[in-house]
TIMAR-930944 format. One record per residue: chain; x, y, z of N, C-alpha, C in turn. Coordinates in Angstrom, 1 decimal. Layout:
N
mol->A | n.X->X | n.Y->Y | n.Z->Z | ca.X->X | ca.Y->Y | ca.Z->Z | c.X->X | c.Y->Y | c.Z->Z
...
REM end
This chain:
138
mol->A | n.X->0.8 | n.Y->-1.2 | n.Z->0.0 | ca.X->0.0 | ca.Y->0.0 | ca.Z->0.0 | c.X->0.9 | c.Y->1.2 | c.Z->0.0
mol->A | n.X->0.6 | n.Y->2.1 | n.Z->-0.9 | ca.X->1.4 | ca.Y->3.4 | ca.Z->-1.0 | c.X->1.1 | c.Y->4.2 | c.Z->0.3
mol->A | n.X->2.2 | n.Y->4.8 | n.Z->0.8 | ca.X->2.1 | ca.Y->5.7 | ca.Z->1.9 | c.X->2.2 | c.Y->5.0 | c.Z->3.3
mol->A | n.X->2.3 | n.Y->3.7 | n.Z->3.3 | ca.X->2.5 | ca.Y->3.0 | ca.Z->4.5 | c.X->4.0 | c.Y->2.8 | c.Z->4.8
mol->A | n.X->4.3 | n.Y->2.7 | n.Z->6.1 | ca.X->5.7 | ca.Y->2.4 | ca.Z->6.5 | c.X->5.8 | c.Y->0.9 | c.Z->6.5
mol->A | n.X->7.0 | n.Y->0.4 | n.Z->6.2 | ca.X->7.3 | ca.Y->-1.1 | ca.Z->6.2 | c.X->8.5 | c.Y->-1.4 | c.Z->7.0
mol->A | n.X->8.5 | n.Y->-2.6 | n.Z->7.5 | ca.X->9.6 | ca.Y->-3.1 | ca.Z->8.2 | c.X->10.0 | c.Y->-4.5 | c.Z->7.6
mol->A | n.X->11.3 | n.Y->-4.8 | n.Z->7.6 | ca.X->11.7 | ca.Y->-6.1 | ca.Z->7.2 | c.X->11.9 | c.Y->-6.9 | c.Z->8.4
mol->A | n.X->12.0 | n.Y->-8.2 | n.Z->8.2 | ca.X->12.1 | ca.Y->-9.1 | ca.Z->9.3 | c.X->13.5 | c.Y->-8.9 | c.Z->10.0
mol->A | n.X->13.5 | n.Y->-8.9 | n.Z->11.3 | ca.X->14.7 | ca.Y->-8.7 | ca.Z->12.1 | c.X->15.5 | c.Y->-10.0 | c.Z->12.0
mol->A | n.X->16.8 | n.Y->-9.9 | n.Z->12.0 | ca.X->17.6 | ca.Y->-11.1 | ca.Z->12.0 | c.X->17.8 | c.Y->-11.7 | c.Z->13.4
mol->A | n.X->17.6 | n.Y->-10.9 | n.Z->14.4 | ca.X->17.8 | ca.Y->-11.4 | ca.Z->15.8 | c.X->16.6 | c.Y->-10.9 | c.Z->16.6
mol->A | n.X->16.3 | n.Y->-11.7 | n.Z->17.7 | ca.X->15.2 | ca.Y->-11.4 | ca.Z->18.6 | c.X->15.6 | c.Y->-11.8 | c.Z->20.0
mol->A | n.X->14.9 | n.Y->-11.2 | n.Z->21.0 | ca.X->15.2 | ca.Y->-11.5 | ca.Z->22.4 | c.X->13.8 | c.Y->-11.7 | c.Z->23.0
mol->A | n.X->13.8 | n.Y->-12.6 | n.Z->24.0 | ca.X->12.6 | ca.Y->-12.9 | ca.Z->24.7 | c.X->12.8 | c.Y->-12.6 | c.Z->26.2
mol->A | n.X->14.0 | n.Y->-12.1 | n.Z->26.5 | ca.X->14.3 | ca.Y->-11.9 | ca.Z->28.0 | c.X->14.9 | c.Y->-10.5 | c.Z->28.2
mol->A | n.X->14.3 | n.Y->-9.5 | n.Z->27.5 | ca.X->14.7 | ca.Y->-8.1 | ca.Z->27.7 | c.X->16.2 | c.Y->-7.8 | c.Z->27.3
mol->A | n.X->16.7 | n.Y->-8.6 | n.Z->26.3 | ca.X->18.0 | ca.Y->-8.3 | ca.Z->25.8 | c.X->19.1 | c.Y->-9.1 | c.Z->26.5
mol->A | n.X->18.8 | n.Y->-10.0 | n.Z->27.4 | ca.X->19.9 | ca.Y->-10.7 | ca.Z->28.1 | c.X->20.5 | c.Y->-11.7 | c.Z->27.1
mol->A | n.X->19.7 | n.Y->-12.4 | n.Z->26.3 | ca.X->20.2 | ca.Y->-13.3 | ca.Z->25.2 | c.X->19.5 | c.Y->-12.9 | c.Z->23.9
mol->A | n.X->20.2 | n.Y->-13.2 | n.Z->22.8 | ca.X->19.7 | ca.Y->-12.9 | ca.Z->21.5 | c.X->19.8 | c.Y->-14.2 | c.Z->20.6
mol->A | n.X->18.7 | n.Y->-14.4 | n.Z->19.8 | ca.X->18.7 | ca.Y->-15.5 | ca.Z->19.0 | c.X->18.6 | c.Y->-15.1 | c.Z->17.5
mol->A | n.X->19.2 | n.Y->-15.9 | n.Z->16.6 | ca.X->19.1 | ca.Y->-15.7 | ca.Z->15.2 | c.X->17.7 | c.Y->-16.2 | c.Z->14.7
mol->A | n.X->17.0 | n.Y->-15.3 | n.Z->14.0 | ca.X->15.6 | ca.Y->-15.6 | ca.Z->13.6 | c.X->15.6 | c.Y->-16.8 | c.Z->12.6
mol->A | n.X->16.6 | n.Y->-16.8 | n.Z->11.7 | ca.X->16.6 | ca.Y->-17.9 | ca.Z->10.7 | c.X->16.9 | c.Y->-19.3 | c.Z->11.3
mol->A | n.X->17.5 | n.Y->-19.3 | n.Z->12.5 | ca.X->17.8 | ca.Y->-20.6 | ca.Z->13.2 | c.X->16.5 | c.Y->-21.2 | c.Z->13.7
mol->A | n.X->15.5 | n.Y->-20.4 | n.Z->14.1 | ca.X->14.2 | ca.Y->-20.9 | ca.Z->14.6 | c.X->13.2 | c.Y->-21.0 | c.Z->13.5
mol->A | n.X->13.3 | n.Y->-20.1 | n.Z->12.5 | ca.X->12.3 | ca.Y->-20.1 | ca.Z->11.4 | c.X->13.0 | c.Y->-20.1 | c.Z->10.1
mol->A | n.X->13.6 | n.Y->-21.2 | n.Z->9.7 | ca.X->14.4 | ca.Y->-21.3 | ca.Z->8.5 | c.X->13.6 | c.Y->-21.1 | c.Z->7.2
mol->A | n.X->12.3 | n.Y->-21.4 | n.Z->7.3 | ca.X->11.5 | ca.Y->-21.3 | ca.Z->6.1 | c.X->11.2 | c.Y->-19.8 | c.Z->5.7
mol->A | n.X->11.4 | n.Y->-18.9 | n.Z->6.7 | ca.X->11.1 | ca.Y->-17.5 | ca.Z->6.4 | c.X->12.3 | c.Y->-16.8 | c.Z->5.7
mol->A | n.X->12.0 | n.Y->-16.0 | n.Z->4.7 | ca.X->13.0 | ca.Y->-15.3 | ca.Z->4.0 | c.X->13.4 | c.Y->-14.1 | c.Z->4.9
mol->A | n.X->14.7 | n.Y->-13.8 | n.Z->4.9 | ca.X->15.2 | ca.Y->-12.7 | ca.Z->5.8 | c.X->14.8 | c.Y->-11.3 | c.Z->5.3
mol->A | n.X->14.4 | n.Y->-11.2 | n.Z->4.0 | ca.X->14.1 | ca.Y->-9.9 | ca.Z->3.5 | c.X->12.6 | c.Y->-9.7 | c.Z->3.2
mol->A | n.X->11.7 | n.Y->-10.4 | n.Z->3.8 | ca.X->10.3 | ca.Y->-10.2 | ca.Z->3.7 | c.X->9.9 | c.Y->-8.9 | c.Z->4.3
mol->A | n.X->9.0 | n.Y->-8.1 | n.Z->3.7 | ca.X->8.6 | ca.Y->-6.9 | ca.Z->4.3 | c.X->7.2 | c.Y->-7.0 | c.Z->4.8
mol->A | n.X->6.9 | n.Y->-6.3 | n.Z->5.8 | ca.X->5.6 | ca.Y->-6.3 | ca.Z->6.5 | c.X->5.2 | c.Y->-4.8 | c.Z->6.7
mol->A | n.X->3.9 | n.Y->-4.4 | n.Z->6.4 | ca.X->3.5 | ca.Y->-3.1 | ca.Z->6.7 | c.X->3.5 | c.Y->-2.9 | c.Z->8.2
mol->A | n.X->3.8 | n.Y->-1.7 | n.Z->8.7 | ca.X->3.8 | ca.Y->-1.3 | ca.Z->10.1 | c.X->2.4 | c.Y->-0.6 | c.Z->10.4
mol->A | n.X->1.7 | n.Y->-1.1 | n.Z->11.4 | ca.X->0.5 | ca.Y->-0.4 | ca.Z->11.8 | c.X->-0.7 | c.Y->-0.8 | c.Z->10.9
mol->A | n.X->-0.6 | n.Y->-1.9 | n.Z->10.2 | ca.X->-1.7 | ca.Y->-2.3 | ca.Z->9.3 | c.X->-1.8 | c.Y->-3.8 | c.Z->9.2
mol->A | n.X->-3.0 | n.Y->-4.4 | n.Z->9.4 | ca.X->-3.2 | ca.Y->-5.8 | ca.Z->9.3 | c.X->-4.5 | c.Y->-6.0 | c.Z->8.6
mol->A | n.X->-4.6 | n.Y->-7.1 | n.Z->7.9 | ca.X->-5.9 | ca.Y->-7.5 | ca.Z->7.2 | c.X->-6.3 | c.Y->-8.9 | c.Z->7.5
mol->A | n.X->-7.6 | n.Y->-9.1 | n.Z->7.8 | ca.X->-8.1 | ca.Y->-10.4 | ca.Z->8.2 | c.X->-8.3 | c.Y->-11.2 | c.Z->6.9
mol->A | n.X->-8.5 | n.Y->-12.5 | n.Z->7.0 | ca.X->-8.8 | ca.Y->-13.3 | ca.Z->5.8 | c.X->-10.1 | c.Y->-12.9 | c.Z->5.1
mol->A | n.X->-11.0 | n.Y->-12.3 | n.Z->5.8 | ca.X->-12.3 | ca.Y->-11.8 | ca.Z->5.2 | c.X->-12.1 | c.Y->-10.5 | c.Z->4.6
mol->A | n.X->-11.0 | n.Y->-9.8 | n.Z->4.7 | ca.X->-10.8 | ca.Y->-8.5 | ca.Z->4.0 | c.X->-10.9 | c.Y->-7.3 | c.Z->4.9
mol->A | n.X->-11.3 | n.Y->-7.5 | n.Z->6.1 | ca.X->-11.4 | ca.Y->-6.4 | ca.Z->7.1 | c.X->-10.0 | c.Y->-5.9 | c.Z->7.4
mol->A | n.X->-9.7 | n.Y->-4.6 | n.Z->7.3 | ca.X->-8.4 | ca.Y->-4.1 | ca.Z->7.6 | c.X->-8.5 | c.Y->-3.3 | c.Z->8.9
mol->A | n.X->-7.4 | n.Y->-3.3 | n.Z->9.6 | ca.X->-7.2 | ca.Y->-2.5 | ca.Z->10.8 | c.X->-5.9 | c.Y->-1.8 | c.Z->10.7
mol->A | n.X->-5.9 | n.Y->-0.5 | n.Z->11.0 | ca.X->-4.7 | ca.Y->0.3 | ca.Z->10.9 | c.X->-4.7 | c.Y->1.4 | c.Z->12.0
mol->A | n.X->-3.5 | n.Y->1.8 | n.Z->12.3 | ca.X->-3.3 | ca.Y->2.8 | ca.Z->13.4 | c.X->-3.5 | c.Y->4.1 | c.Z->12.8
mol->A | n.X->-4.3 | n.Y->4.9 | n.Z->13.5 | ca.X->-4.5 | ca.Y->6.3 | ca.Z->13.1 | c.X->-3.7 | c.Y->7.2 | c.Z->14.1
mol->A | n.X->-2.6 | n.Y->7.7 | n.Z->13.6 | ca.X->-1.7 | ca.Y->8.6 | ca.Z->14.5 | c.X->-2.4 | c.Y->10.0 | c.Z->14.7
mol->A | n.X->-2.4 | n.Y->10.5 | n.Z->15.9 | ca.X->-2.9 | ca.Y->11.8 | ca.Z->16.1 | c.X->-1.9 | c.Y->12.7 | c.Z->16.7
mol->A | n.X->-1.8 | n.Y->13.9 | n.Z->16.2 | ca.X->-0.8 | ca.Y->14.9 | ca.Z->16.6 | c.X->-1.5 | c.Y->16.3 | c.Z->16.7
mol->A | n.X->-0.8 | n.Y->17.2 | n.Z->17.5 | ca.X->-1.3 | ca.Y->18.5 | ca.Z->17.6 | c.X->0.0 | c.Y->19.4 | c.Z->17.4
mol->A | n.X->-0.1 | n.Y->20.4 | n.Z->16.6 | ca.X->1.1 | ca.Y->21.3 | ca.Z->16.4 | c.X->1.4 | c.Y->22.0 | c.Z->17.7
mol->A | n.X->2.7 | n.Y->22.2 | n.Z->18.0 | ca.X->3.2 | ca.Y->22.8 | ca.Z->19.2 | c.X->2.8 | c.Y->24.3 | c.Z->19.2
mol->A | n.X->2.6 | n.Y->24.9 | n.Z->18.1 | ca.X->2.0 | ca.Y->26.3 | ca.Z->18.0 | c.X->1.4 | c.Y->26.4 | c.Z->16.6
mol->A | n.X->0.6 | n.Y->27.4 | n.Z->16.3 | ca.X->-0.1 | ca.Y->27.5 | ca.Z->15.0 | c.X->0.8 | c.Y->27.5 | c.Z->13.8
mol->A | n.X->2.0 | n.Y->28.0 | n.Z->13.9 | ca.X->2.9 | ca.Y->28.1 | ca.Z->12.7 | c.X->4.0 | c.Y->27.1 | c.Z->12.8
mol->A | n.X->4.0 | n.Y->26.3 | n.Z->13.8 | ca.X->5.1 | ca.Y->25.3 | ca.Z->14.0 | c.X->5.0 | c.Y->24.1 | c.Z->13.1
mol->A | n.X->6.2 | n.Y->23.6 | n.Z->12.7 | ca.X->6.2 | ca.Y->22.3 | ca.Z->11.9 | c.X->6.4 | c.Y->21.1 | c.Z->12.9
mol->A | n.X->6.7 | n.Y->21.4 | n.Z->14.2 | ca.X->6.8 | ca.Y->20.4 | ca.Z->15.2 | c.X->5.5 | c.Y->20.1 | c.Z->15.8
mol->A | n.X->5.3 | n.Y->19.0 | n.Z->16.5 | ca.X->4.0 | ca.Y->18.6 | ca.Z->17.0 | c.X->4.1 | c.Y->17.8 | c.Z->18.2
mol->A | n.X->3.0 | n.Y->17.7 | n.Z->19.0 | ca.X->2.9 | ca.Y->16.8 | ca.Z->20.1 | c.X->2.3 | c.Y->15.5 | c.Z->19.6
mol->A | n.X->2.7 | n.Y->14.4 | n.Z->20.1 | ca.X->2.1 | ca.Y->13.1 | ca.Z->19.8 | c.X->1.0 | c.Y->12.9 | c.Z->20.8
mol->A | n.X->-0.2 | n.Y->12.7 | n.Z->20.2 | ca.X->-1.4 | ca.Y->12.4 | ca.Z->21.0 | c.X->-1.7 | c.Y->10.9 | c.Z->21.0
mol->A | n.X->-2.6 | n.Y->10.4 | n.Z->21.8 | ca.X->-3.0 | ca.Y->9.0 | ca.Z->21.8 | c.X->-3.4 | c.Y->8.6 | c.Z->20.4
mol->A | n.X->-3.0 | n.Y->7.4 | n.Z->20.0 | ca.X->-3.4 | ca.Y->6.8 | ca.Z->18.7 | c.X->-4.7 | c.Y->6.1 | c.Z->18.8
mol->A | n.X->-5.3 | n.Y->5.9 | n.Z->17.6 | ca.X->-6.6 | ca.Y->5.1 | ca.Z->17.6 | c.X->-6.5 | c.Y->4.0 | c.Z->16.6
mol->A | n.X->-7.4 | n.Y->3.1 | n.Z->16.6 | ca.X->-7.4 | ca.Y->2.0 | ca.Z->15.6 | c.X->-8.6 | c.Y->2.2 | c.Z->14.7
mol->A | n.X->-8.3 | n.Y->2.2 | n.Z->13.4 | ca.X->-9.3 | ca.Y->2.4 | ca.Z->12.4 | c.X->-9.6 | c.Y->1.0 | c.Z->11.8
mol->A | n.X->-10.9 | n.Y->0.7 | n.Z->11.7 | ca.X->-11.4 | ca.Y->-0.5 | ca.Z->11.1 | c.X->-12.0 | c.Y->-0.2 | c.Z->9.7
mol->A | n.X->-11.6 | n.Y->-0.9 | n.Z->8.7 | ca.X->-12.2 | ca.Y->-0.7 | ca.Z->7.4 | c.X->-12.7 | c.Y->-2.0 | c.Z->6.8
mol->A | n.X->-14.0 | n.Y->-2.0 | n.Z->6.4 | ca.X->-14.6 | ca.Y->-3.2 | ca.Z->5.7 | c.X->-15.6 | c.Y->-2.7 | c.Z->4.7
mol->A | n.X->-16.4 | n.Y->-3.6 | n.Z->4.2 | ca.X->-17.4 | ca.Y->-3.2 | ca.Z->3.2 | c.X->-18.4 | c.Y->-2.1 | c.Z->3.7
mol->A | n.X->-18.6 | n.Y->-2.0 | n.Z->5.0 | ca.X->-19.5 | ca.Y->-1.0 | ca.Z->5.5 | c.X->-18.8 | c.Y->0.4 | c.Z->5.6
mol->A | n.X->-17.5 | n.Y->0.5 | n.Z->5.4 | ca.X->-16.8 | ca.Y->1.7 | ca.Z->5.5 | c.X->-15.8 | c.Y->1.7 | c.Z->6.6
mol->A | n.X->-15.4 | n.Y->3.0 | n.Z->7.0 | ca.X->-14.3 | ca.Y->3.1 | ca.Z->8.0 | c.X->-15.0 | c.Y->3.6 | c.Z->9.3
mol->A | n.X->-14.4 | n.Y->3.1 | n.Z->10.4 | ca.X->-14.9 | ca.Y->3.5 | ca.Z->11.7 | c.X->-13.8 | c.Y->3.2 | c.Z->12.8
mol->A | n.X->-13.8 | n.Y->4.0 | n.Z->13.8 | ca.X->-12.8 | ca.Y->3.8 | ca.Z->14.9 | c.X->-13.3 | c.Y->2.7 | c.Z->15.8
mol->A | n.X->-12.4 | n.Y->1.8 | n.Z->16.2 | ca.X->-12.9 | ca.Y->0.8 | ca.Z->17.2 | c.X->-12.4 | c.Y->1.2 | c.Z->18.6
mol->A | n.X->-13.1 | n.Y->0.7 | n.Z->19.6 | ca.X->-12.8 | ca.Y->1.1 | ca.Z->20.9 | c.X->-11.5 | c.Y->0.5 | c.Z->21.4
mol->A | n.X->-10.6 | n.Y->1.4 | n.Z->21.8 | ca.X->-9.3 | ca.Y->0.9 | ca.Z->22.5 | c.X->-9.3 | c.Y->1.7 | c.Z->23.8
mol->A | n.X->-9.4 | n.Y->1.0 | n.Z->24.9 | ca.X->-9.6 | ca.Y->1.6 | ca.Z->26.2 | c.X->-8.5 | c.Y->2.4 | c.Z->26.9
mol->A | n.X->-7.3 | n.Y->2.4 | n.Z->26.2 | ca.X->-6.2 | ca.Y->3.1 | ca.Z->26.9 | c.X->-5.6 | c.Y->4.2 | c.Z->26.0
mol->A | n.X->-5.2 | n.Y->5.3 | n.Z->26.6 | ca.X->-4.6 | ca.Y->6.4 | ca.Z->25.9 | c.X->-3.1 | c.Y->6.1 | c.Z->25.7
mol->A | n.X->-2.7 | n.Y->5.5 | n.Z->24.6 | ca.X->-1.4 | ca.Y->5.1 | ca.Z->24.3 | c.X->-0.9 | c.Y->5.6 | c.Z->22.9
mol->A | n.X->0.4 | n.Y->5.6 | n.Z->22.7 | ca.X->1.0 | ca.Y->5.8 | ca.Z->21.4 | c.X->1.1 | c.Y->4.4 | c.Z->20.8
mol->A | n.X->0.3 | n.Y->4.1 | n.Z->19.9 | ca.X->0.3 | ca.Y->2.7 | ca.Z->19.3 | c.X->1.5 | c.Y->2.6 | c.Z->18.3
mol->A | n.X->2.1 | n.Y->1.4 | n.Z->18.3 | ca.X->3.3 | ca.Y->1.2 | ca.Z->17.5 | c.X->3.0 | c.Y->0.3 | c.Z->16.3
mol->A | n.X->2.3 | n.Y->-0.8 | n.Z->16.6 | ca.X->2.1 | ca.Y->-1.8 | ca.Z->15.6 | c.X->0.9 | c.Y->-2.7 | c.Z->15.9
mol->A | n.X->0.4 | n.Y->-3.4 | n.Z->14.8 | ca.X->-0.7 | ca.Y->-4.3 | ca.Z->15.0 | c.X->-0.3 | c.Y->-5.7 | c.Z->14.4
mol->A | n.X->-1.0 | n.Y->-6.7 | n.Z->14.9 | ca.X->-0.8 | ca.Y->-8.1 | ca.Z->14.4 | c.X->-2.1 | c.Y->-8.9 | c.Z->14.6
mol->A | n.X->-2.4 | n.Y->-9.7 | n.Z->13.6 | ca.X->-3.5 | ca.Y->-10.6 | ca.Z->13.8 | c.X->-3.0 | c.Y->-12.0 | c.Z->13.8
mol->A | n.X->-3.3 | n.Y->-12.9 | n.Z->14.8 | ca.X->-2.8 | ca.Y->-14.2 | ca.Z->14.8 | c.X->-3.8 | c.Y->-15.1 | c.Z->14.0
mol->A | n.X->-3.5 | n.Y->-16.4 | n.Z->13.9 | ca.X->-4.3 | ca.Y->-17.3 | ca.Z->13.1 | c.X->-5.7 | c.Y->-17.5 | c.Z->13.6
mol->A | n.X->-6.0 | n.Y->-17.1 | n.Z->14.8 | ca.X->-7.3 | ca.Y->-17.1 | ca.Z->15.4 | c.X->-8.0 | c.Y->-15.8 | c.Z->15.3
mol->A | n.X->-7.5 | n.Y->-14.8 | n.Z->14.5 | ca.X->-8.0 | ca.Y->-13.5 | ca.Z->14.3 | c.X->-8.1 | c.Y->-12.7 | c.Z->15.6
mol->A | n.X->-7.2 | n.Y->-12.9 | n.Z->16.5 | ca.X->-7.1 | ca.Y->-12.1 | ca.Z->17.7 | c.X->-6.2 | c.Y->-10.9 | c.Z->17.4
mol->A | n.X->-6.5 | n.Y->-9.7 | n.Z->17.7 | ca.X->-5.7 | ca.Y->-8.5 | ca.Z->17.4 | c.X->-4.7 | c.Y->-8.3 | c.Z->18.5
mol->A | n.X->-3.5 | n.Y->-8.1 | n.Z->18.2 | ca.X->-2.4 | ca.Y->-7.8 | ca.Z->19.1 | c.X->-2.0 | c.Y->-6.3 | c.Z->18.8
mol->A | n.X->-2.0 | n.Y->-5.5 | n.Z->19.8 | ca.X->-1.7 | ca.Y->-4.1 | ca.Z->19.7 | c.X->-0.4 | c.Y->-3.8 | c.Z->20.5
mol->A | n.X->0.6 | n.Y->-3.4 | n.Z->19.9 | ca.X->1.9 | ca.Y->-3.0 | ca.Z->20.6 | c.X->1.8 | c.Y->-1.5 | c.Z->20.8
mol->A | n.X->2.1 | n.Y->-1.0 | n.Z->22.0 | ca.X->2.0 | ca.Y->0.4 | ca.Z->22.4 | c.X->3.2 | c.Y->0.8 | c.Z->23.2
mol->A | n.X->3.6 | n.Y->2.0 | n.Z->23.1 | ca.X->4.7 | ca.Y->2.5 | ca.Z->23.9 | c.X->4.3 | c.Y->2.5 | c.Z->25.4
mol->A | n.X->5.2 | n.Y->2.4 | n.Z->26.3 | ca.X->5.0 | ca.Y->2.4 | ca.Z->27.7 | c.X->4.7 | c.Y->3.7 | c.Z->28.3
mol->A | n.X->4.7 | n.Y->4.7 | n.Z->27.4 | ca.X->4.5 | ca.Y->6.1 | ca.Z->27.9 | c.X->3.1 | c.Y->6.4 | c.Z->28.4
mol->A | n.X->3.0 | n.Y->7.3 | n.Z->29.3 | ca.X->1.7 | ca.Y->7.7 | ca.Z->29.9 | c.X->1.3 | c.Y->9.1 | c.Z->29.4
mol->A | n.X->0.1 | n.Y->9.1 | n.Z->28.8 | ca.X->-0.4 | ca.Y->10.4 | ca.Z->28.3 | c.X->-0.7 | c.Y->11.4 | c.Z->29.4
mol->A | n.X->-0.2 | n.Y->12.6 | n.Z->29.2 | ca.X->-0.5 | ca.Y->13.6 | ca.Z->30.2 | c.X->-1.4 | c.Y->14.7 | c.Z->29.5
mol->A | n.X->-2.7 | n.Y->14.5 | n.Z->29.7 | ca.X->-3.7 | ca.Y->15.3 | ca.Z->29.0 | c.X->-3.5 | c.Y->16.8 | c.Z->29.2
mol->A | n.X->-3.1 | n.Y->17.2 | n.Z->30.4 | ca.X->-3.0 | ca.Y->18.6 | ca.Z->30.8 | c.X->-1.8 | c.Y->19.3 | c.Z->30.0
mol->A | n.X->-0.8 | n.Y->18.5 | n.Z->29.6 | ca.X->0.3 | ca.Y->19.0 | ca.Z->28.8 | c.X->0.3 | c.Y->18.6 | c.Z->27.4
mol->A | n.X->-0.7 | n.Y->17.8 | n.Z->27.0 | ca.X->-1.0 | ca.Y->17.3 | ca.Z->25.7 | c.X->0.2 | c.Y->16.6 | c.Z->25.1
mol->A | n.X->0.8 | n.Y->15.7 | n.Z->25.9 | ca.X->2.0 | ca.Y->15.0 | ca.Z->25.4 | c.X->2.2 | c.Y->13.7 | c.Z->26.2
mol->A | n.X->3.1 | n.Y->12.9 | n.Z->25.8 | ca.X->3.4 | ca.Y->11.7 | ca.Z->26.6 | c.X->4.6 | c.Y->11.9 | c.Z->27.5
mol->A | n.X->4.5 | n.Y->11.4 | n.Z->28.7 | ca.X->5.7 | ca.Y->11.2 | ca.Z->29.5 | c.X->6.1 | c.Y->9.8 | c.Z->29.2
mol->A | n.X->7.3 | n.Y->9.7 | n.Z->28.6 | ca.X->7.6 | ca.Y->8.4 | ca.Z->28.1 | c.X->8.9 | c.Y->7.9 | c.Z->28.5
mol->A | n.X->9.2 | n.Y->6.9 | n.Z->27.8 | ca.X->10.2 | ca.Y->5.9 | ca.Z->28.2 | c.X->11.6 | c.Y->6.1 | c.Z->27.6
mol->A | n.X->12.5 | n.Y->5.5 | n.Z->28.3 | ca.X->13.8 | ca.Y->5.4 | ca.Z->27.7 | c.X->13.7 | c.Y->4.4 | c.Z->26.6
mol->A | n.X->14.7 | n.Y->4.6 | n.Z->25.6 | ca.X->14.6 | ca.Y->3.7 | ca.Z->24.4 | c.X->14.8 | c.Y->2.2 | c.Z->24.7
mol->A | n.X->15.3 | n.Y->1.9 | n.Z->25.9 | ca.X->15.6 | ca.Y->0.5 | ca.Z->26.1 | c.X->14.4 | c.Y->-0.2 | c.Z->26.9
mol->A | n.X->13.3 | n.Y->0.5 | n.Z->27.1 | ca.X->12.2 | ca.Y->-0.1 | ca.Z->27.8 | c.X->11.3 | c.Y->-0.8 | c.Z->26.8
mol->A | n.X->10.7 | n.Y->-2.0 | n.Z->27.2 | ca.X->9.8 | ca.Y->-2.7 | ca.Z->26.3 | c.X->8.5 | c.Y->-2.0 | c.Z->26.0
mol->A | n.X->7.9 | n.Y->-2.4 | n.Z->24.9 | ca.X->6.5 | ca.Y->-1.9 | ca.Z->24.7 | c.X->5.5 | c.Y->-2.8 | c.Z->25.5
mol->A | n.X->4.3 | n.Y->-2.3 | n.Z->25.5 | ca.X->3.2 | ca.Y->-3.0 | ca.Z->26.1 | c.X->2.4 | c.Y->-3.7 | c.Z->25.0
mol->A | n.X->2.0 | n.Y->-4.9 | n.Z->25.1 | ca.X->1.3 | ca.Y->-5.6 | ca.Z->24.1 | c.X->-0.1 | c.Y->-6.0 | c.Z->24.7
mol->A | n.X->-1.2 | n.Y->-5.5 | n.Z->24.0 | ca.X->-2.5 | ca.Y->-5.8 | ca.Z->24.4 | c.X->-3.0 | c.Y->-6.9 | c.Z->23.4
mol->A | n.X->-3.8 | n.Y->-7.8 | n.Z->23.8 | ca.X->-4.4 | ca.Y->-8.9 | ca.Z->23.0 | c.X->-5.9 | c.Y->-8.9 | c.Z->23.2
mol->A | n.X->-6.6 | n.Y->-9.0 | n.Z->22.0 | ca.X->-8.1 | ca.Y->-9.1 | ca.Z->22.2 | c.X->-8.5 | c.Y->-10.4 | c.Z->22.7
mol->A | n.X->-9.5 | n.Y->-10.5 | n.Z->23.5 | ca.X->-9.9 | ca.Y->-11.8 | ca.Z->24.1 | c.X->-10.6 | c.Y->-12.6 | c.Z->23.1
mol->A | n.X->-11.4 | n.Y->-12.0 | n.Z->22.2 | ca.X->-12.2 | ca.Y->-12.7 | ca.Z->21.2 | c.X->-11.6 | c.Y->-12.4 | c.Z->19.8
mol->A | n.X->-11.9 | n.Y->-13.3 | n.Z->18.9 | ca.X->-11.5 | ca.Y->-13.1 | ca.Z->17.5 | c.X->-12.3 | c.Y->-11.9 | c.Z->16.9
mol->A | n.X->-11.6 | n.Y->-11.1 | n.Z->16.1 | ca.X->-12.3 | ca.Y->-10.0 | ca.Z->15.4 | c.X->-12.7 | c.Y->-10.5 | c.Z->14.0
mol->A | n.X->-13.8 | n.Y->-9.9 | n.Z->13.5 | ca.X->-14.3 | ca.Y->-10.3 | ca.Z->12.2 | c.X->-13.3 | c.Y->-9.8 | c.Z->11.1
REM end
């Protein structure tokens, strides 16, 4: 899709906060190392698409810089586009649908400070928070 950000598969991953690292191809040899995946966009087998809607506010009326506001999740299907309920004010990073159509939402660990219209956030080495839907999505 034009205008989307993409990521390629990482060569190494960690499951213990960086204490040990594993080569991706050692565990998943069938996967090509240079496969690309859209960031913040997933599509179900039925064609329903979910994407992250980033929200920002300019720091001043003439400024090119902006504050990052809580993100939202946009659902798009034959009925059109609509926002789906996400109960937390977070900066969303990525989406994933598993084989059971449960939606995984990766979010920064930052806390939104509404009075300052910005996030009090994390050091770069802190993990993200992952939310998983209890029920499959259509």
